[in-house]
N, C-alpha and C positions, 0 to 999 in steps of 0.2 A: 079323894083323888082329883076332882076337877080343879082343886085350889093349888096343885103342884106348880111351882114357879120355874124350877130348873130340873132337867131330865138329862141323864147321860145314858145312851145305848151305844157306847163305843165298844169296838172290837167284839161284836156278837155274831158276825158273819151273816147278818140280815141281808136279803136280796130285795126285801120291799119293807115298807113301814108296817109295823103290828097294827091291826085294825082298832084296836082299843085306843090308840094314842090320840084319835081324832077327838076324843071326848075331853081332852085336856085344853080347854079353850083359854085358860089363863096362863098357859105356858109362856115364859119369857126367855128362857135360855134352853137350847137343844144341842146336844153334842152327839153326832152320828158318825164320827171319824172312825176309820178302821173297819167298816163293813164292807159288803159286796153288793152295795146298792147300784141299780142301774139308773144312771142319770139321764132320763127321758123328760120331755116337756110335761108329761103327765105326773111324773114323780114331783117336779117343782110346783106344779099346779096344786097338788095336795098339800105341800108345804106352805104354800101362800094362804091356806085356810086359817093357819094359826095366826090371827091378826095382831096378837100381843107380843109375838116373838121379837126380841131385841138383838140377841146374840145367837148366831148360827155356825156350828162348827161342822163342815163337810169335808174335812181333810181325809186323804187317802181314798177318795171316791173318784172314780174315773170321769173326769170332765175336761174334754178335749177343746172346748170353746166356751166362753162366757155367754154366747148365745143360747146354750142350753139352759142357762139360769134365767132367761129372759122372763118366762111366766112368773117367776118369783119377785124379780127386781121391778117389774111393771105392775105389780099388785099394790094394794093399799098397805102392804106391810111396810113398816119403817125400821130398818135394822140399825143398830149402833156398832155392831161388829160382825164382819163377814170373813170367815177363815176358810181358805181353799188351798191348804198346805198339801203338798204331795199329791196333786191331782192330774199330773202328766200334762199340764197346759204347756203348749209349745211356744206361744207368743201372746202379746197384747197388742190389739189394734185400737185405732181411735174410735171405731164403731163399739168396741168393748167398753170403753170408758164412758160412752154416751149412754149406755144401758144403766150405768150407775147413777145417772144425774137425778132420777126420781127418789133416790135414797138420801133425802135431805138431812138426816140425822146421823149418817154414817160417819163413824169416828175411827174405826179401825179396819183396814183392808190388808189381809195377810195372804200374800201370793208366793210364800217362801217355799223352797225345795221342789220346785217344779222344773220344767225344761225350758224355760222362757229365755230365748236368744234374742228377742226383739221387743222394744217398747217403743211407742211414739213420743215425739217431743211434747205435743200439745195435750196436756191433762186439765185444760181449763174446765171441762165439763164435769169434773169431779167435784162432788159438793163441797161448799166451803167449811162444812163441819168436820172435814177429815182431819185427823191428828196423828195417826200412825199409819205409814205406808211401808210394809215390809216385802221386799224383793230379794231377800238374801238367798244364798245357795241356789243360784240359777246359772245360766251361761251368757249373761250379758257382756259384751265387749265394749260398749260405749253407752253413756247415759247423758241425757240432758232433760230437764223438766220446765215445762212453762205452765204453771198453775194460774188459777184466777188471782187477781192482784190481792184480794182480801183473804186468801188462804194463809194461814199460819200453823204449820205442822210442827208438832213435838219432835217426831222422829221420822227421818227416812233412812231405812236400812238397805244398803246395797252390798253388804259385806259377802265374802265368799262367792264371788263371781269371777269373771275373766278380764277385768278392766286393766289396761296398761297405761292409759293416759287419761287424766280428767281435765276437763275444760270448764265451761260455764255450766256448773251442775244445775243451778236455779236461775233461769232467764227471768221469771217473775214468781211472786209469791215469796214467802220466808219459811225457814225451818230452824228450829232451836238446835237440832243435832242432826248431822248426817254421818252415817257409818259407812266408810268404804274400806274397812280393814280386811285382811285376808284376800287381797287381790294380787295382781302382778304390776302395780302402778310404779312406773319408773320416773314418769314426767309429769309435773304440775304446771299447767299452762299460765300464762300471764293474765290472770282474771282477778278481780277484786272479790275474793270469796266472802268477806265479812259483810259486804253489801246486803246479802240474803241469808247468810248462815252465821249462827253463833259459835257453835262448837263442831269441829271436824275431827273424826277418828280416821287417821291414816296409818294405824298401827299395823305391823306384820305385812309390809309391802317391800318394795325395793327403790324407795324415793331417793332421788340425787337432789341434794339441796344447793341451789344456785342462787345468785344474787336476784334473778328474776322471780324464782319460787318464793324467796323470803319476802319480796315486795308483794307478792299475791296473797301470802298467808298471815302476814303481820297484822292485818286488820280484823282477824278472827279473835273472839273472846278467849278460845282455848283451842289447842291442838294436840292430839295424841301421835307421837311418832315412835313409840316404843315398839320393839320387835322388828325395826329396819336395821339393817347392817350397812353401815355408812363407809364409803370409800375414803379413808382417811389420808388422801394426798394433800400437798399444801394448798392448792388452789381453791379446794371446797371445804376443808375441814375448818380452816379459820373463819370462813363465813358462817358455818353452822355454830362454831364455838361462840363467836360474837353475838349471834342472834340468841342463842340459849342464855348467855350471861345477861343480855339485855332485856330479855323477855321471860325471866326465870319463872314467873308466876303463870304464865300463858302456856308455856310448852310443857306437855307431860309425857311421861313414859309408862305406858301400860296403866293409864288412870292414876299415876303418881306413885305406883308400887314398884317401878324398875328404873333402869338406866338406859342411856343411849350408848350402844357398842359399835365397834368398828368391825369391818369385814377382814378376815374370815371370822366365823362365829366362834371357833375354838380358841382364838387368840385371848378372848376375855378382856380386850382392851377398850376401856371406856373412852368416849369421845372427849370428855372433860379432861382426861389424863394425858392426852396426846400433846407433845411439845412440838413447836414449829420445825426445830432442828431435826426431830426424829421422824417427821412425816415421810421424808423421802426414802426411808429404809423399810417402810411397811409394805409387806407383800400383799398384793391384792389383784383381783381380776375385775376390771371395770364393768365389763358385761359378760358374766359367765354364760349367758344364754347364746350370745354370739359365739363364744368359745366352743359350745357344744355344736352349734350349726356348722362351724368350721371343721370340727372333728369328723362329723357325719359326712360332710361333703368330700373330705379327703378320702374317707373309706369308700365311698360310692364312686369317686373317680378311679380309685385303685382297682375296684371290682370291674369297672367298665373297661379299663385298660387291659386287665387280664383277659376279659372276654373277647376283645378284639384281637389279642395276640394269640389266643387259643383258637379263635376261628381262622385267622390267617395262617396258622402253622398247625392246623388239626392233624395232618398225617404225621408231621414230625413228633407231636405231642403223644399220639397213639404209639408210634415207634419206640419212644423213650418209656412209655408205661409198660409196654410188653417187655422191653428190654429188662426193665427192674424186676418185673414178675418172674421172668425166666430166671434171673440170677438169684432170686430168693427162693425159688422152687427146689426141691431135692434133686440131686443128680439122678438122671433117668438110668434104669438098669439097661445093660446091653441087650439083655433077652427080651426086650419089650415086644409085646404083640400089638398087631395093628388091626384096625377095623376096616380099613380101605387099602387097596393096592396103590391107588394114586389119587392125588387131589389135583384137578386141572385148573390153571389160572389163564384167562384169556380176555380178550377185549370183545365187547358185544359185536363189533363190526365182523368178527370171525366166528360168531355164534353158530351159523349154520353149518359150517365145515366141522366144527368141533363136535357138535350133537349128532349130526347125521353121517358123518364119516368116521372121525376119530373114536367117538364113544361106541358106536355100533360095532366097530371092529374089535375094539378092546373088551367090550362086554359080551360079545357074542362067541360062539365057538369058534375055534377049539381054545381060545384063551380064557374066557369067563372071568375076566378080571372084575373087580368090585371098585367101581369108580366114584368119587366124591365130586358132585356137581353142585355150584352154590344155588342154581335155580331149584334144585330138586331136594338136596340134602341139608341145607342150612336150617337151623332151629328158629322157628318163628318166635318173635318177641325178644330175641337177643341182639345185642349190638353187632354190626356188620363186622367190626374189627375182632370182636370175640369169637364169632363164628369162624373167620378166616383162621385165626391162631389154633382154635380147637380142631378144625379139619386137617390142618397140617401136622398136627401132633398125632392124629389118629390115622394118618396115611404114611405108607412105607416110602413111596416116591412123590415127588412134586413135579408136575409137567407144566411148562410154560409155553404157550403157543405165541410166538414173537411175531410181530408185524409192525408196520409204521403206527397204526392206530393203537397198538399196545403201549408203546412208549409216550403216547399223548394222554394216557389215562393215569391220574394220580393214584387211584386204587391199585391198578396193575403194578406201578412202580413200587408201591408200598408193600404189596405181596411178594415181590422180588427181593426187597430188602429184608423182610421177615424170614424168607427162606434161606437167605445168606446167613443171617444171624442163627438160624436153627442148626445149619451145618456146622458153624463155629462152636456151638454149645454141645455138639455130638448128639443131637436129637434125631438123627436120621441120615439118609444118604444124600449125595449132592443132587441138586435139581437137575432135571432133564429138560433141555431147551430145545423147542421145536421151532425152527425158523421157517415160518410159513410163506413169507414174502420177504424179499431183500430189505435190509435195514440200513439207513444212512447213519453210520457210527459217529459221524462228525459232530452230531447234535447230542450225543450221549455223554453222561458224566463219567469221570474216571472210575468211580466205584462200580458203575454198571459195566464198563469195558472189562475190568479185571474180572467181574463175575462171569461175563460171557466167554472170556479166554479160559477161565478155570473149570468150568462146568461142562458136562456132556452136551454137545451141541449137535443137533441133527439138522441138516438142510439139504434140500435137493429140489430141483424144478418138478420132479415127479412125485405127486402126492401119494400114490400107491406105495412107492419105495419108501417114503417117510412112515407110513403106517406099519410096514414091516420092521423097519428099524426100531420104532417105538416098542413094538412087542418084544424085540430081542432084549432091549435095555431094561424093560420092566421085570424080566425074570419070571420066577414062579409066583403063582397067585397066593394070597393070604388064606 
């Protein structure tokens, strides 16, 4: 047992290291990914006691910062491979890279499939022994590396991130291969990429080839452009065609297994087959993402405009909605029964007279009418407009207490319109209009004037006389 060199304890749901593992002093490779290990400093201190370990897999272990790994990285342990895949790392800071400086034999650093949305430019503290840096499947939107000048990496993998533009990827140091496939790269900035990079994988992006990008990329040993859909208009397609024909051995498509195609994908039109006189007739969208942005903006603008109109004409909107509902309802029976004798509509300024004079007389002996009042009888939680319409339908009469303040209230005017429509639909008797104070009809609309002339209108300077007349017109109680 002590002579075991490689041990895999993956996917065992361990919450801590098994006690017997400490006896494996010659262990060189340990795989712990897929457990429920708690990443505390004491946990990494235990790992540092394995002085011969070279490759350590801690993938799928919750490590929110490389500082948690500090006891391990600052020990006498000399790792050649450190794998921290799917550890929920949110970012990499310069301080994190400095922690790796003592690992002078480190060749592989795997930080893929985390949640990294930021990395620093300065990576000069990374050991010169580093060969593979894997940052794929993260959330990076921009990258630029400055390594120690003697660093010569084999692979830098930044695929499956959120890059849109690539500039000077390597400010110092060299890399044999850089993988930026499966991003959203549209633009390649004017940088001499061949100065620090031999092979660049730009496959499965949205790269637009221009004279500037050709000048930047031509110094590479090889470039993979497969999986990009090129806009085959005259101004750009001829540039790409000439570049491909002149650098046939350098430009690849999916590592030499495919061809370069035009947009849209379903056209199956190869770049090499496009003739100059045919380019103008090819349908394409230069920037489909901008088209989507425009469509979303248009929809949001229409929604905003509708909201403004509905707010400005809310009473008219309510009226039309109720009008449509009433027309779609079944015709009411003539022998309809009512819950209330009358529903009273009035302005808040006339509230005291309505409640303490009019309602007390109508609800008291000898009449004992059942009156619907909005303050007392409206259903809580329902819309005001819905309460008004339902109260009108449940009442045999509708009483309006008219005054100057009544005609200054939009709700009062809306109630008047709904009562008028109720009469047209045959849903009840004509409204009873009680003119409490004189009203200047010069400021009233034509519709309201017609309504005032056609309905029972009671007015008198004597309020007691008014109360008596209301009782006469209300008739028998329900």
